[in-house]
N, CA, C and O atoms as CSV, one atom per row, in Angstrom:
chain,resi,resn,atom,element,x,y,z
A,1,MET,N,N,-11.559,-2.730,-1.592
A,1,MET,CA,C,-11.141,-3.749,-2.520
A,1,MET,C,C,-11.887,-4.725,-3.020
A,1,MET,O,O,-12.991,-4.776,-2.478
A,2,PRO,N,N,-11.718,-5.476,-3.799
A,2,PRO,CA,C,-12.373,-6.067,-4.981
A,2,PRO,C,C,-13.441,-7.288,-4.109
A,2,PRO,O,O,-12.809,-7.963,-3.297
A,3,THR,N,N,-14.588,-7.533,-4.186
A,3,THR,CA,C,-15.531,-8.120,-3.955
A,3,THR,C,C,-15.823,-9.575,-5.162
A,3,THR,O,O,-15.985,-9.455,-6.377
A,4,PRO,N,N,-15.818,-10.752,-4.445
A,4,PRO,CA,C,-16.520,-11.252,-5.586
A,4,PRO,C,C,-16.599,-11.140,-7.162
A,4,PRO,O,O,-15.949,-11.494,-8.145
A,5,ASP,N,N,-17.657,-10.510,-6.880
A,5,ASP,CA,C,-18.903,-10.027,-7.787
A,5,ASP,C,C,-18.217,-9.222,-8.733
A,5,ASP,O,O,-18.853,-8.855,-9.721
A,6,ASN,N,N,-17.072,-8.895,-8.610
A,6,ASN,CA,C,-16.617,-7.406,-9.795
A,6,ASN,C,C,-14.999,-8.250,-9.979
A,6,ASN,O,O,-14.001,-7.552,-9.805
A,7,TRP,N,N,-14.844,-9.498,-10.272
A,7,TRP,CA,C,-13.448,-9.864,-11.100
A,7,TRP,C,C,-14.056,-9.953,-12.461
A,7,TRP,O,O,-15.222,-10.258,-12.714
A,8,ARG,N,N,-13.250,-9.691,-13.176
A,8,ARG,CA,C,-13.641,-10.436,-14.512
A,8,ARG,C,C,-12.377,-10.988,-15.323
A,8,ARG,O,O,-11.206,-10.757,-15.022
A,9,LYS,N,N,-12.736,-11.617,-16.207
A,9,LYS,CA,C,-11.476,-11.947,-17.127
A,9,LYS,C,C,-10.765,-11.077,-17.756
A,9,LYS,O,O,-11.370,-10.028,-17.974
A,10,SER,N,N,-9.495,-11.133,-18.200
A,10,SER,CA,C,-9.088,-10.193,-19.445
A,10,SER,C,C,-9.634,-10.731,-20.721
A,10,SER,O,O,-9.887,-11.891,-21.046
A,11,SER,N,N,-9.745,-9.693,-21.316
A,11,SER,CA,C,-10.099,-9.872,-22.861
A,11,SER,C,C,-9.207,-10.921,-23.839
A,11,SER,O,O,-9.574,-11.238,-24.970
A,12,TYR,N,N,-8.113,-11.344,-23.271
A,12,TYR,CA,C,-7.007,-11.955,-24.053
A,12,TYR,C,C,-6.841,-13.263,-22.814
A,12,TYR,O,O,-5.846,-13.265,-22.089
A,13,SER,N,N,-7.736,-14.156,-22.701
A,13,SER,CA,C,-8.808,-15.185,-22.092
A,13,SER,C,C,-7.922,-16.287,-22.785
A,13,SER,O,O,-7.256,-16.992,-22.026
A,14,GLY,N,N,-7.847,-16.490,-23.978
A,14,GLY,CA,C,-7.493,-17.729,-24.634
A,14,GLY,C,C,-9.015,-18.262,-25.032
A,14,GLY,O,O,-10.085,-17.707,-24.782
A,15,GLU,N,N,-8.763,-19.593,-25.775
A,15,GLU,CA,C,-9.729,-20.594,-26.359
A,15,GLU,C,C,-10.026,-21.250,-24.860
A,15,GLU,O,O,-9.540,-21.215,-23.730
A,16,GLY,N,N,-11.375,-22.005,-25.724
A,16,GLY,CA,C,-11.792,-22.631,-24.721
A,16,GLY,C,C,-12.679,-22.309,-23.632
A,16,GLY,O,O,-13.829,-22.029,-23.969
A,17,ASP,N,N,-12.265,-22.273,-21.764
A,17,ASP,CA,C,-12.969,-21.592,-20.932
A,17,ASP,C,C,-12.242,-20.679,-20.688
A,17,ASP,O,O,-12.569,-19.863,-19.827
A,18,GLY,N,N,-11.171,-20.577,-21.313
A,18,GLY,CA,C,-9.868,-19.157,-20.570
A,18,GLY,C,C,-9.631,-19.086,-19.385
A,18,GLY,O,O,-9.929,-18.298,-18.488
A,19,ASN,N,N,-8.782,-20.435,-19.497
A,19,ASN,CA,C,-8.142,-20.210,-18.039
A,19,ASN,C,C,-6.496,-19.938,-18.309
A,19,ASN,O,O,-5.696,-20.118,-17.391
A,20,ALA,N,N,-6.110,-19.541,-19.488
A,20,ALA,CA,C,-4.765,-18.773,-19.367
A,20,ALA,C,C,-5.064,-17.075,-19.214
A,20,ALA,O,O,-4.945,-16.078,-19.927
A,21,CYS,N,N,-5.362,-17.287,-18.317
A,21,CYS,CA,C,-5.653,-15.852,-18.284
A,21,CYS,C,C,-5.536,-14.778,-16.815
A,21,CYS,O,O,-5.542,-15.406,-15.756
A,22,VAL,N,N,-5.456,-13.607,-16.726
A,22,VAL,CA,C,-5.493,-12.872,-15.549
A,22,VAL,C,C,-6.913,-12.520,-15.232
A,22,VAL,O,O,-7.773,-12.818,-16.061
A,23,GLU,N,N,-7.326,-11.785,-13.878
A,23,GLU,CA,C,-8.486,-11.874,-13.611
A,23,GLU,C,C,-8.499,-9.951,-12.878
A,23,GLU,O,O,-7.890,-9.610,-11.864
A,24,VAL,N,N,-9.233,-9.157,-13.632
A,24,VAL,CA,C,-9.298,-8.122,-13.110
A,24,VAL,C,C,-10.424,-7.585,-12.393
A,24,VAL,O,O,-11.577,-7.796,-12.769
A,25,ALA,N,N,-10.071,-6.728,-11.119
A,25,ALA,CA,C,-11.360,-6.046,-10.379
A,25,ALA,C,C,-10.764,-4.682,-10.030
A,25,ALA,O,O,-9.726,-4.326,-9.473
A,26,ALA,N,N,-11.768,-4.083,-10.547
A,26,ALA,CA,C,-11.336,-2.639,-10.299
A,26,ALA,C,C,-12.185,-1.619,-9.437
A,26,ALA,O,O,-13.382,-1.790,-9.670
A,27,THR,N,N,-11.971,-0.694,-8.591
A,27,THR,CA,C,-12.676,0.033,-7.985
A,27,THR,C,C,-12.533,1.641,-8.098
A,27,THR,O,O,-12.045,1.823,-9.214
A,28,ILE,N,N,-12.678,2.564,-7.635
A,28,ILE,CA,C,-12.569,4.055,-8.001
A,28,ILE,C,C,-11.148,4.379,-7.826
A,28,ILE,O,O,-10.474,5.228,-8.409
A,29,THR,N,N,-10.778,3.426,-6.789
A,29,THR,CA,C,-9.090,4.024,-6.099
A,29,THR,C,C,-8.052,2.637,-6.210
A,29,THR,O,O,-6.866,2.782,-5.913
A,30,HIS,N,N,-8.480,1.523,-6.578
A,30,HIS,CA,C,-7.357,0.727,-6.886
A,30,HIS,C,C,-7.815,-0.408,-8.008
A,30,HIS,O,O,-8.979,-0.531,-8.389
A,31,THR,N,N,-6.896,-1.077,-8.391
A,31,THR,CA,C,-7.134,-2.004,-9.186
A,31,THR,C,C,-6.402,-2.957,-9.007
A,31,THR,O,O,-5.225,-2.620,-8.875
A,32,SER,N,N,-6.640,-4.294,-8.928
A,32,SER,CA,C,-6.371,-5.830,-8.222
A,32,SER,C,C,-6.291,-6.478,-9.380
A,32,SER,O,O,-7.101,-6.022,-10.186
A,33,ILE,N,N,-5.501,-7.554,-9.894
A,33,ILE,CA,C,-5.228,-8.880,-10.343
A,33,ILE,C,C,-4.601,-9.896,-10.092
A,33,ILE,O,O,-3.543,-9.836,-9.466
A,34,ARG,N,N,-5.228,-11.287,-10.616
A,34,ARG,CA,C,-5.004,-12.460,-9.937
A,34,ARG,C,C,-4.931,-13.381,-11.131
A,34,ARG,O,O,-5.016,-13.169,-12.340
A,35,ASP,N,N,-4.753,-14.437,-10.433
A,35,ASP,CA,C,-4.347,-15.867,-11.742
A,35,ASP,C,C,-5.629,-16.513,-11.680
A,35,ASP,O,O,-6.051,-16.708,-10.540
A,36,SER,N,N,-6.435,-16.936,-12.756
A,36,SER,CA,C,-7.786,-17.136,-13.255
A,36,SER,C,C,-7.554,-18.636,-12.510
A,36,SER,O,O,-8.413,-19.133,-11.782
A,37,LYS,N,N,-6.386,-19.214,-12.778
A,37,LYS,CA,C,-6.050,-20.556,-12.213
A,37,LYS,C,C,-5.902,-20.914,-10.887
A,37,LYS,O,O,-5.937,-22.032,-10.371
A,38,ALA,N,N,-5.698,-19.606,-10.307
A,38,ALA,CA,C,-5.579,-20.151,-8.808
A,38,ALA,C,C,-5.809,-18.492,-8.096
A,38,ALA,O,O,-4.984,-17.606,-7.876
A,39,PRO,N,N,-7.297,-18.550,-7.868
A,39,PRO,CA,C,-7.911,-17.108,-7.528
A,39,PRO,C,C,-7.496,-16.855,-6.161
A,39,PRO,O,O,-6.830,-15.886,-5.794
A,40,SER,N,N,-7.961,-17.843,-5.398
A,40,SER,CA,C,-7.370,-17.968,-4.064
A,40,SER,C,C,-6.102,-17.269,-3.326
A,40,SER,O,O,-6.004,-16.596,-2.300
A,41,ARG,N,N,-5.340,-17.646,-4.129
A,41,ARG,CA,C,-3.613,-17.069,-3.877
A,41,ARG,C,C,-3.713,-15.559,-4.222
A,41,ARG,O,O,-4.706,-14.835,-4.291
A,42,ALA,N,N,-2.399,-15.293,-4.417
A,42,ALA,CA,C,-1.525,-14.188,-4.102
A,42,ALA,C,C,-2.769,-12.807,-5.352
A,42,ALA,O,O,-2.958,-13.045,-6.545
A,43,THR,N,N,-3.373,-11.539,-4.625
A,43,THR,CA,C,-3.591,-10.919,-5.411
A,43,THR,C,C,-2.427,-9.724,-5.769
A,43,THR,O,O,-1.395,-9.808,-5.103
A,44,LEU,N,N,-2.494,-8.821,-6.584
A,44,LEU,CA,C,-1.795,-7.842,-6.818
A,44,LEU,C,C,-2.402,-6.941,-6.798
A,44,LEU,O,O,-3.214,-6.878,-7.722
A,45,THR,N,N,-2.396,-5.574,-5.649
A,45,THR,CA,C,-3.714,-4.724,-6.284
A,45,THR,C,C,-2.412,-3.292,-6.350
A,45,THR,O,O,-1.257,-3.426,-5.948
A,46,PHE,N,N,-2.763,-2.501,-6.719
A,46,PHE,CA,C,-2.141,-0.829,-7.296
A,46,PHE,C,C,-3.330,0.412,-7.431
A,46,PHE,O,O,-4.486,0.335,-7.848
A,47,PRO,N,N,-2.843,1.150,-7.097
A,47,PRO,CA,C,-3.182,2.377,-7.200
A,47,PRO,C,C,-3.860,2.578,-8.718
A,47,PRO,O,O,-3.131,2.206,-9.638
A,48,THR,N,N,-5.365,3.202,-9.150
A,48,THR,CA,C,-5.496,2.772,-10.239
A,48,THR,C,C,-4.729,3.687,-11.536
A,48,THR,O,O,-4.400,3.345,-12.672
A,49,PRO,N,N,-4.645,4.658,-10.991
A,49,PRO,CA,C,-3.087,5.761,-11.871
A,49,PRO,C,C,-2.040,4.605,-12.100
A,49,PRO,O,O,-1.567,4.285,-13.191
A,50,THR,N,N,-1.816,4.146,-11.115
A,50,THR,CA,C,-0.110,3.217,-11.531
A,50,THR,C,C,-0.387,2.159,-12.365
A,50,THR,O,O,0.495,1.804,-13.146
A,51,PHE,N,N,-1.586,1.512,-12.347
A,51,PHE,CA,C,-2.018,0.450,-13.478
A,51,PHE,C,C,-1.890,0.519,-14.675
A,51,PHE,O,O,-1.479,-0.308,-15.489
A,52,SER,N,N,-2.664,2.694,-14.904
A,52,SER,CA,C,-3.017,2.333,-15.888
A,52,SER,C,C,-1.863,3.140,-16.503
A,52,SER,O,O,-2.141,3.392,-17.675
A,53,THR,N,N,-0.874,3.551,-16.203
A,53,THR,CA,C,0.319,4.148,-16.671
A,53,THR,C,C,0.805,2.462,-17.023
A,53,THR,O,O,1.023,2.284,-18.222
A,54,PHE,N,N,0.961,1.451,-16.289
A,54,PHE,CA,C,1.338,0.252,-16.900
A,54,PHE,C,C,1.140,-0.341,-17.967
A,54,PHE,O,O,1.997,-0.839,-18.697
A,55,LEU,N,N,-0.438,-0.311,-18.173
A,55,LEU,CA,C,-0.630,-0.777,-19.347
A,55,LEU,C,C,-0.773,-0.079,-20.566
A,55,LEU,O,O,-0.954,-0.598,-21.668
A,56,GLU,N,N,-0.663,1.389,-20.254
A,56,GLU,CA,C,-0.216,1.981,-21.299
A,56,GLU,C,C,1.065,2.103,-21.898
A,56,GLU,O,O,1.206,2.529,-23.044
A,57,ALA,N,N,2.605,1.518,-20.704
A,57,ALA,CA,C,3.659,1.261,-21.200
A,57,ALA,C,C,3.319,0.092,-21.976
A,57,ALA,O,O,3.584,0.382,-23.143
A,58,LEU,N,N,2.840,-1.143,-21.910
A,58,LEU,CA,C,2.815,-2.306,-22.409
A,58,LEU,C,C,2.049,-1.680,-23.981
A,58,LEU,O,O,2.377,-2.235,-25.030
A,59,LYS,N,N,1.353,-0.875,-24.001
A,59,LYS,CA,C,0.618,-1.036,-25.351
A,59,LYS,C,C,1.385,-0.551,-26.265
A,59,LYS,O,O,1.179,-0.787,-27.456
A,60,LYS,N,N,2.828,0.533,-25.645
A,60,LYS,CA,C,3.429,1.112,-26.366
A,60,LYS,C,C,4.953,-0.059,-26.751
A,60,LYS,O,O,5.618,-0.095,-27.787
A,61,HIS,N,N,5.068,-0.679,-25.810
A,61,HIS,CA,C,6.109,-1.858,-25.776
A,61,HIS,C,C,5.696,-3.160,-25.558
A,61,HIS,O,O,6.036,-3.752,-24.533
A,62,PRO,N,N,4.950,-3.709,-26.465
A,62,PRO,CA,C,4.227,-5.001,-26.459
A,62,PRO,C,C,5.634,-5.869,-26.444
A,62,PRO,O,O,6.714,-5.605,-26.971
A,63,HIS,N,N,5.165,-7.166,-25.529
A,63,HIS,CA,C,6.302,-8.282,-25.102
A,63,HIS,C,C,6.249,-8.912,-26.662
A,63,HIS,O,O,5.100,-9.069,-27.075
A,64,PRO,N,N,7.472,-9.347,-27.712
A,64,PRO,CA,C,7.495,-10.403,-28.484
A,64,PRO,C,C,6.707,-11.874,-28.238
A,64,PRO,O,O,6.825,-12.783,-29.060
């Protein structure tokens, strides 16, 4: 599972200090995401292939 040193902010963090984003941590088998404004709250963790499929679907059908 993720450790404190492998979280990184999304490349779409926004301007300024980048507080309007999610953070991602990946291991070989799982990818986790969390809200950068509340990192101690809930974390969602997915098998890496599932998360990759999700990202590819977002790229094909972006939200307006």
